[in-house]
C-alpha positions, 0 to 999 in steps of 0.5 A: 422703221419708225426712225427711218420714217421720221428721218424721211419725214424730216428730210422731205419737210419744206423747211429742211429742203429750203435749209439744204438749198440755202446751205448749198448756195452759201457753199457754192458762193464760198467756193467761187469767192475763195477757192476758184479765184473768181473776182466779181469786181471784174465781171469780164474776168469772171466770164473768161474764167468760166469760159475756160471750163468749156461746157461746164462753164455754161453751167457755172454761169447759170449757177453764178446768176442763180447765186446772185439772186439768192446771195445779194453781194454777187453782182449779176447784172455786170456779169450778164453784160460781160457774158453778152460781150464774150459769148454773144447775146443769144447764148448768154441770154438763154443761159442767163434767163435760166440762171436768173429764173432758177435763182428767183425760184430758190429765193421764192421757195426760201421765203415761203418756207423759212419765213420773214426772220430768216429772209431778213437775216439773209438780205438785211431788209424787211420786205412786204408784198400785199395781196390786197388787190388780188394775186393776179395784180401782184403777179403783174407787179412781179412781172413789171419789177423783173422786166424793168428792174426798179427793185432788186430781184432777190427782194421781190422773189423773197417777198413773193414767197413770204406773201405766199403768192401762187407759185404758178402766177409767180413763176409765169410772171418771173419768167416773162419778166426775166426774158426781155431784161436779160436779153437786153443786158446781153445785147447791150454787152455785145453792142458795146464791143462792136459799137452797134449804133442800134444797140446803143440807141436801144440801151439809151431808150431802155435806161431812159424808160427805167429811170422814168418808171423809177421816178414815177413810182417813187414820186407818184406811185405809178402802177400802185407799186408802193401800195403793193411792195414795201421795203424797210 
């Protein structure tokens, strides 16, 4: 009985759960890259390949976007755009939000449980998120960086876990920030196919806002983001 209790205690420990999740993500990424023949350099081909799987393809799409957060080399943005072009902005957007949100939660959980050294090995970077202005303000920064992706989702998610930001604040900020960005990408993909002038105009406005905010953060530290997030 003692051995069984020790085994259950080990398996249910947060570090063990995080390690298992990480291994599953790495295994899924290897499967996609090697055995399923998914070529992530051609996102439209990836979506067409996934579409052939029927309903399971939607689950595969969610999984790919989740993996794109946990495993940086997988490009999530062009895949989301391609999904909008093939499936339409609504369907691709809904499933896209689910995938990105789940991936962000996994990255947060991994950062919170495995620690800074493991995250640095996974991402190749050291990420620091400060709570000196309070958790509510840090949650606002997480929302902004997801709504207008001026910083990689994965690093912000890992950093939020490392800083032990409240899970409720992190999850709400991430979800609300992910929705507009994801639907913009899928709508842009659909607009490029049918050449909607309104869609193209929205894309121009969004990209202009993104570049302006990125310039303001880098040059003038708008929103105090450089005081909150540091990447080395």
